C-alpha positions as CSV (number, residue, x, y, z in Angstrom):
1,M,10.1,152.2,-94.6
2,S,13.5,152.4,-95.6
3,L,15.8,150.5,-94.0
4,A,19.6,150.8,-93.2
5,F,21.6,148.4,-94.9
6,L,24.7,148.9,-92.5
7,A,27.6,146.2,-91.7
8,A,27.0,144.3,-89.0
9,A,29.6,144.9,-86.1
10,G,30.2,140.6,-85.2
11,S,29.5,137.3,-86.6
12,C,25.8,136.4,-86.9
13,S,26.3,133.4,-86.5
14,S,23.3,131.0,-84.9
15,D,25.6,130.1,-82.2
16,G,23.8,132.6,-79.9
17,G,25.0,136.0,-78.2
18,R,23.1,138.3,-81.1
19,N,20.4,139.5,-81.9
20,G,19.1,138.6,-85.4
21,A,18.1,135.6,-87.5
22,T,19.6,134.1,-90.1
23,L,18.3,132.1,-93.2
24,A,19.5,129.3,-96.0
25,D,17.5,129.1,-99.0
26,L,18.1,126.0,-101.3
27,N,15.8,124.2,-104.3
28,L,18.0,120.6,-103.5
29,L,16.6,118.9,-107.2
30,H,14.0,116.0,-106.4
31,G,15.9,114.5,-109.2
32,I,12.9,112.6,-110.6
33,F,13.9,112.9,-114.5
34,C,17.5,111.3,-113.6
35,P,18.4,108.0,-115.1
36,P,17.4,105.4,-112.8
37,E,20.3,103.7,-112.2
38,S,21.7,107.2,-110.5
39,D,19.9,106.7,-107.4
40,H,17.7,110.8,-108.6
41,C,21.3,112.1,-109.4
42,R,22.7,110.5,-106.3
43,L,20.2,112.0,-103.4
44,P,21.6,110.5,-100.4
45,D,25.0,111.8,-101.2
46,R,23.4,115.3,-102.4
47,V,21.7,115.2,-99.0
48,D,25.0,114.9,-96.8
49,L,26.7,117.6,-98.8
50,F,23.8,119.5,-98.0
51,L,24.0,119.0,-94.5
52,Q,27.5,119.7,-94.0
53,F,27.2,122.9,-95.8
54,V,24.4,123.6,-93.2
55,V,26.9,123.0,-90.3
56,E,29.5,124.9,-92.0
57,R,27.3,128.1,-92.5
58,G,26.5,127.8,-88.8
59,C,23.5,126.5,-88.7
60,P,21.0,128.7,-89.5
61,D,17.7,129.4,-87.5
62,V,15.5,128.8,-90.4
63,I,16.4,126.9,-93.8
64,T,13.3,127.1,-96.7
65,L,13.9,124.6,-99.5
66,Q,12.0,123.3,-102.9
67,E,11.6,120.2,-104.9
68,V,11.8,118.0,-101.3
69,W,9.8,114.7,-101.5
70,P,9.2,111.7,-99.2
71,P,12.8,110.0,-100.2
72,A,14.4,113.6,-99.5
73,V,12.4,113.9,-96.0
74,E,13.5,110.3,-95.6
75,L,17.2,110.6,-95.7
76,L,16.3,114.3,-93.9
77,E,14.7,113.3,-90.8
78,P,16.7,111.5,-88.9
79,R,20.0,113.7,-88.9
80,L,18.0,116.7,-87.9
81,A,17.9,116.5,-84.4
82,D,22.1,116.1,-84.1
83,L,22.8,117.8,-86.7
84,C,23.6,121.5,-84.6
85,A,23.0,122.2,-81.0
86,A,19.8,122.7,-81.3
87,P,17.3,120.2,-82.9
88,Y,15.4,121.7,-86.4
89,A,11.7,120.7,-87.1
90,L,10.8,119.8,-90.9
91,V,7.9,121.8,-91.5
92,Q,5.4,120.9,-94.9
93,G,2.0,122.1,-95.5
94,A,-1.0,119.9,-95.5
95,N,-1.8,119.7,-99.7
96,R,1.4,118.8,-100.9
97,P,1.7,117.0,-104.2
98,G,4.4,114.8,-103.2
99,V,7.4,115.7,-106.2
100,D,8.2,119.4,-105.5
101,D,6.9,120.2,-102.0
102,E,8.0,123.7,-100.1
103,T,10.0,122.6,-96.7
104,V,10.9,124.8,-93.7
105,L,13.4,123.7,-91.0
106,T,13.4,125.7,-87.8
107,R,15.3,125.5,-84.9
108,Y,12.7,127.3,-83.3
109,P,9.0,126.8,-82.4
110,V,6.4,126.9,-85.0
111,L,3.0,129.0,-84.3
112,E,1.3,129.5,-87.0
113,V,1.3,127.3,-90.9
114,E,-0.4,127.7,-93.7
115,Q,-0.8,127.1,-97.4
116,L,-1.4,128.6,-100.2
117,V,-2.2,126.7,-103.8
118,L,-1.3,129.2,-107.0
119,Y,-2.7,129.4,-109.7
120,R,-3.1,126.6,-111.6
121,G,-3.0,124.3,-109.0
122,F,0.2,122.3,-108.7
123,R,2.6,125.1,-107.3
124,R,2.3,126.4,-103.6
125,A,3.4,128.6,-101.3
126,L,4.0,128.0,-97.7
127,F,4.3,130.5,-94.8
128,I,5.3,129.3,-91.1
129,R,5.5,132.1,-88.0
130,I,8.3,131.0,-85.8
131,D,8.4,132.0,-81.9
132,H,12.2,133.6,-82.3
133,P,14.0,135.0,-79.9
134,I,13.7,138.4,-81.9
135,G,10.0,138.5,-81.9
136,P,7.4,136.3,-84.5
137,L,9.2,135.8,-87.6
138,D,7.1,135.0,-90.9
139,V,8.9,133.3,-93.5
140,F,7.6,132.0,-97.0
141,T,8.8,130.0,-99.3
142,T,7.6,129.1,-102.8
143,H,8.8,127.3,-106.1
144,L,7.3,128.9,-109.1
145,A,5.8,127.2,-112.3
146,S,8.7,126.0,-114.9
147,G,8.4,125.3,-118.4
148,S,7.8,122.1,-117.4
149,D,4.0,122.8,-115.9
150,G,3.1,125.6,-118.4
151,A,5.0,128.9,-117.0
152,Q,5.0,130.9,-119.8
153,Q,1.3,130.2,-120.8
154,P,-0.9,132.5,-120.9
155,C,-3.3,133.2,-118.0
156,A,-6.6,132.3,-119.9
157,E,-9.7,132.5,-119.1
158,D,-9.8,131.7,-115.5
159,C,-7.2,134.3,-114.6
160,P,-7.4,135.2,-111.4
161,A,-8.9,138.7,-110.8
162,E,-6.1,139.6,-108.8
163,C,-3.8,138.5,-111.6
164,V,-5.7,140.8,-114.3
165,A,-5.7,143.4,-112.7
166,A,-2.1,143.1,-111.8
167,G,-1.1,143.0,-115.5
168,A,0.2,139.4,-115.5
169,A,0.6,137.9,-118.8
170,N,1.2,134.4,-118.1
171,V,1.0,131.3,-115.9
172,R,4.0,132.2,-113.4
173,E,3.2,136.1,-113.5
174,C,0.1,135.5,-112.1
175,Q,1.5,132.9,-109.4
176,A,4.4,135.6,-108.3
177,V,1.5,138.4,-107.8
178,Q,-0.8,135.9,-105.6
179,L,2.2,135.5,-103.7
180,A,3.2,138.9,-103.2
181,Q,-0.7,139.4,-101.7
182,F,-0.3,136.2,-100.2
183,V,2.9,137.9,-98.1
184,E,0.3,141.2,-97.7
185,R,-2.4,139.7,-96.2
186,R,-0.9,137.0,-93.4
187,H,2.1,139.2,-92.9
188,D,0.0,140.8,-90.1
189,V,2.8,141.6,-87.0
190,A,4.8,144.5,-87.0
191,W,8.0,142.4,-87.3
192,P,10.1,141.7,-90.7
193,A,9.7,138.8,-92.5
194,L,11.3,137.1,-95.5
195,V,10.0,135.5,-98.4
196,S,12.1,132.6,-100.2
197,G,12.4,130.1,-102.8
198,D,12.9,129.4,-106.5
199,F,11.1,131.9,-108.9
200,N,12.7,131.4,-112.2
201,E,12.2,134.7,-113.2
202,P,15.5,137.0,-113.6
203,P,16.1,140.0,-111.7
204,G,13.8,142.9,-113.9
205,S,11.6,140.7,-114.6
206,F,7.4,141.8,-113.5
207,A,7.9,138.3,-111.0
208,Y,10.7,140.0,-109.2
209,E,9.2,143.4,-109.7
210,Q,6.4,142.1,-107.5
211,F,8.5,142.0,-104.6
212,V,11.4,144.6,-104.8
213,G,8.1,147.3,-106.4
214,R,6.7,146.7,-103.5
215,G,9.8,147.8,-101.6
216,W,11.2,144.6,-100.2
217,P,14.8,144.3,-101.2
218,D,16.2,141.5,-102.7
219,T,18.5,141.2,-100.1
220,Y,21.7,139.4,-101.9
221,L,21.8,142.8,-104.0
222,A,21.0,144.9,-101.1
223,A,24.0,143.9,-98.8
224,G,26.7,144.2,-101.6
225,N,27.1,140.9,-103.6
226,P,27.8,141.1,-107.5
227,E,25.2,141.0,-110.1
228,C,25.2,136.9,-111.8
229,D,28.3,137.3,-114.4
230,P,27.0,134.4,-117.0
231,A,30.4,134.4,-118.4
232,T,31.7,133.0,-115.2
233,G,28.5,131.6,-113.3
234,V,29.5,134.3,-110.3
235,G,26.7,135.2,-108.8
236,C,24.4,132.9,-110.3
237,T,21.8,130.2,-109.2
238,S,20.8,128.0,-111.5
239,G,21.6,126.8,-115.2
240,R,23.7,123.1,-114.3
241,A,22.3,120.0,-116.0
242,D,19.2,119.0,-113.9
243,E,18.8,115.5,-115.3
244,D,21.8,113.6,-115.4
245,L,25.7,114.0,-113.0
246,S,27.4,115.3,-115.4
247,E,27.5,118.7,-113.9
248,L,26.6,118.0,-110.4
249,E,29.8,115.6,-110.8
250,S,31.5,118.6,-112.3
251,P,33.5,121.2,-110.1
252,A,33.0,123.3,-112.7
253,L,30.1,126.3,-111.6
254,N,28.2,125.7,-114.7
255,E,25.4,128.2,-113.7
256,T,24.3,131.3,-115.8
257,R,21.5,133.0,-114.3
258,R,20.1,134.3,-110.5
259,I,16.6,133.3,-109.8
260,D,16.4,131.8,-106.6
261,F,15.6,135.1,-104.2
262,I,15.7,136.0,-100.5
263,F,13.0,139.0,-100.4
264,L,13.2,140.9,-96.8
265,V,9.9,142.6,-95.6
266,P,10.8,145.7,-94.0
267,P,9.0,146.1,-90.1
268,T,6.5,148.7,-89.1
269,A,5.5,150.4,-86.4
270,G,5.6,148.9,-83.3
271,S,8.5,146.5,-83.9
272,T,11.9,147.0,-81.8
273,C,13.8,145.4,-85.2
274,R,15.5,147.4,-87.6
275,P,17.2,145.3,-89.5
276,R,20.8,146.0,-90.8
277,L,22.4,142.9,-93.5
278,V,24.9,141.6,-92.1
279,P,27.2,141.5,-95.5
280,A,29.4,138.3,-96.6
281,G,33.2,139.1,-94.7
282,E,35.9,137.2,-94.3
283,G,35.4,134.4,-91.8
284,D,31.6,135.2,-92.1
285,R,29.6,132.4,-92.4
286,S,26.3,133.3,-91.7
287,G,26.2,136.7,-93.9
288,T,24.2,137.7,-96.8
289,R,25.6,136.1,-99.6
290,L,25.0,132.4,-101.6
291,F,24.4,129.1,-100.0
292,A,26.3,126.1,-101.6
293,D,28.3,128.0,-103.8
294,V,31.6,126.7,-104.2
295,P,32.1,122.5,-105.2
296,N,32.3,120.2,-102.7
297,P,34.9,122.1,-99.7
298,F,34.9,118.9,-97.4
299,V,37.0,116.6,-99.5
300,E,40.5,116.8,-101.5
301,S,38.3,116.3,-104.9
302,C,35.0,115.5,-105.9
303,G,33.9,113.4,-108.8
304,P,31.9,110.6,-110.3
305,L,31.9,107.7,-108.4
306,P,33.5,106.4,-106.3
307,A,34.8,110.3,-105.6
308,A,32.3,112.5,-103.6
309,I,29.5,114.7,-105.0
310,C,30.8,117.9,-106.4
311,W,27.1,119.9,-105.5
312,P,24.6,119.0,-103.5
313,S,21.9,120.2,-106.2
314,D,21.8,122.2,-109.8
315,H,21.1,125.1,-108.0
316,V,23.0,127.3,-105.5
317,G,21.1,128.7,-103.1
318,T,20.8,131.8,-100.8
319,Q,21.2,132.8,-97.4
320,V,20.6,136.4,-95.3
321,G,21.6,137.2,-91.9
322,F,20.8,140.3,-90.6
323,E,20.7,141.9,-86.8
324,C,18.3,144.2,-85.3
325,G,19.1,147.7,-84.5
């Protein structure tokens, strides 16, 4: 089914009065490799800044996060009841590595939760079904392997059959195949679904094609946003130093790759929702664009202590807003 990616007439704000949904995604950066004296690269300050962005972007219906671990949960949970007009619930899978846990914040009731352990056992995908006003909304989120856990190692003798059949050559490619098939298997309702996360691969890669090749648009591009320009950092979501504060305390973008995505799985027959992406427009807080893509806008200046932190993470996140036509 083709999607009509049309500019919506009004704001897709979570303040009510619209028939659609909003989601933001961010790899929050756990900070475990940062110097001990840096408090995990100023994790409390970064969580505070992240939550300020949540409010500034209209309190998205759903927020998907990666690299969440217990210290971050302890900082997040006390803030979620009063952050926005409707409280957020924090959802995680039962089987967590405790360092890089996929996490969902949702303002609507959760109907189902399921977790998939991906090839090699450390990485996971989290699925939740939300009782959303538009209908049952399925959300999938993941963080595919990085170089630190063998992303480029060959899919060896234990390579799952589905990865061999799909032509996956390495660990990360296999995980992408598993995630895409998990979405196909688990998404058994007619309404649209969203697949988000840090995929550690750019557009055009084998992993990326597992999703767009199935007809699931990359919402950032589909809404008319510019592709990543490594020379300026505009449109990029990753590349900032993540083991010290040097670039988290600098207002410069310092991003060079786009590896964080939200894919939209189109509805099927029986759904009353035909999604139209809301593009980022002047005055529109919740359209389809990057998330936390400007240095701390809530202070006059940012930098090293005692100044405010400049960025909530080494990543720039992404967000999507759509209306049902």
